[in-house]
Structure formats: structure tokens, C-alpha cells
C-alpha positions, 0 to 999 in steps of 0.5 A: 042521766043514768050514769055507769060507773067505772066500777060497774064497767069493770065488773061487766067486763070481768063477768063477760072475760071468760066467754069473750076470750073463748070466743075471740080466741076462736075467730067468732069475732068476724068484724075485728078478724076481717074488718076493724083489726086489718082496717086499723093496721092498714091506718097504723103507722110503722110502731116497729122499736117503738114503746107503744101503751094499749089502753083498754087491751081486753084478753090481749090478742090485739096487743100481741099484734102489735108486737108482732109489729116489732113494737115493745108492748104494754097493755092495761085494762080495767078487767083484772079477769081479761088482763089474767087471760092475756098475761096467760097466753104471755106466759105459755108464748112470751112476747115480752109484754107487760100487762097491768090493771088500770083504768086508761082514763085516771093515773095509770101508774106509769111515768111521764113520757113513758111511751112513743105511742098510744093505740087502742082499738075500739075501746074508747068508746066503753069507757065513761070519761073519754076526754080524761083518757086523752090527758092520761094520753098526752101525759103518757106520751113523749114529745113526738109521740101520736095517739092512734085509735077506732070507735064505733062510728059516733055519727051512725051507731047511734042509740036509736040506729034502725035498718030500713029494708026492702020486701028481700030483708035487704038493708036499704038505708039507715036510721040514726036517731037519738044522736044527742041521747048521751043516757049511758046503758048496758047492752047485751049482744053476742057474736054474730058469727057464733055458732048458733048450737053452742049454749051461751051467756049474752055479753053485758057492755056499758055503752057511753054515746058521744057526738062526733064533736066531743070525741074531737074537743076531747083529742083537741083540749088534751093538747094533740094536733089531729093528723088523720082521721079515716071511716074505713069501708069493709074490703070487696073480699070482706063483704063476699065473706060475710054479705053483712058487710056490705051495708056498712060498705054501701050505706054507712061508716061503721068505725071512725079512725082517728091520729093525733101528735103530741106537738 
């Protein structure tokens, strides 16, 4: 099996950082803006007044949104350049967010029981050791604290994903193939709603396919108790704005969200 190291993950995201920060802050990540983050916000319990750490915070856009919900936020990410972008915004528009370069799969450098909650939005599928991330989350949480995260749905967003289409090109079904193939790979892509007349270097994103059981067992074996699992669908309004979202409303689940507590 090909192994993508954590050092390579950090290097790839450093290379992606400038373009990523530009595109996200210009609203080109429409999946985030119209689907995955609104769904996660609806899924998340109140975090007002809580000490919260964001695993895989990237350039900090979602971390800032959590801070605006009233949480005392800390963000960590492997990419030094991503953290640099996050700190730059914090410097100009401070929300009392602390950002650190750290891996969520190892010792993050914080003391045991430092936080009331761990959150992570569409990031944990991009690290090489999910069970280690759950163990670190458990260590960082105070008794009664929780982790809530979203990832690409492992049952549908598989290495062999293909859409069936009718003669007009409309998706009519999804082929789920190579579900058990855990070969690491690097995916090249761009935000689909980025203006086509702008020059862009494709993002290079390391991928670590895993099964649903690996996610659930990683959570349980760390000591957590799972309390909520959701597979949200795009809203009708989002599908009107971005018609291709309808395939994830009608044919398959795009995102998996899980919340678990430290008893």
C-alpha cells in the first residue's frame, strides 16, 4: 500500500495555502458556503462560552465562524502557511483566536482536559491516522466534553466513484466502487465554481480512504460514546442555486457527521 506521510501532507497543504485562502475567502467553495458548513452548524450543539479546539483549521474561516457563535477558539493545522493566513486575519480583525502549527494525530502540545469541545469540518479524512486523532481528542477533552466532526461520506465518496447519467447528462445513479481500497493517493482538483477565466494551479490534496467501520471503531476505541450521527442533504434552496447539488440530495450522501462525548 502506498503511504503518504504526515510530512508530505503538510508540504502539500503549504503549497495549496495561498490559492486556497484566496478561493475560500472569495466564496468559490460553494459546497462549504451553501451545504456542508450550514449543515454542520445545524448539527452542532451550542458552543457559546466553551473552550473549543478546531482540528485541521486551515486558513481559519470556519474557526472564525465558531468564535462568532461565542466559543473561545483555538485552531491547529499541520500547514505553517495555512496558520500564517489564519493569524493574519486574526491580527486585522481579532476574535481572540489562538492558532498553532500542530498535528491532530499526535501530541498537540496542550495539557490534558484543556477543552470542552473538539470540532473539525471536512478535515479528518485528510489525515493518515484517524484513531490517533480520536485518542488525542479524548485526551484534550474535559469529562462531559464532546467531539463533533464532518468528513466526506466513506460509503459513497469512494476511490472508484462514478456517476451514471442519462442521454441528457443528468445523473441517475452512483457507482460505489473500490470501497475497501485503502491505497493513499493525491487528488488534483479546483473549486468547481471558480471563474474559468482565472489562471489557477490545481490543489494537490492527499487522500486516505477508509471504511465506515474504521471511523466508528476509531471513535469507540478511543473511549467516546457516540450520541448523534447525521447524513445531511443539500437544502432545496441550495440545489436551486447550485443545480449539481441535487445529485447529493436525491442519489447519495456526500457528508457524514458524528458527535461523541467523553463520559
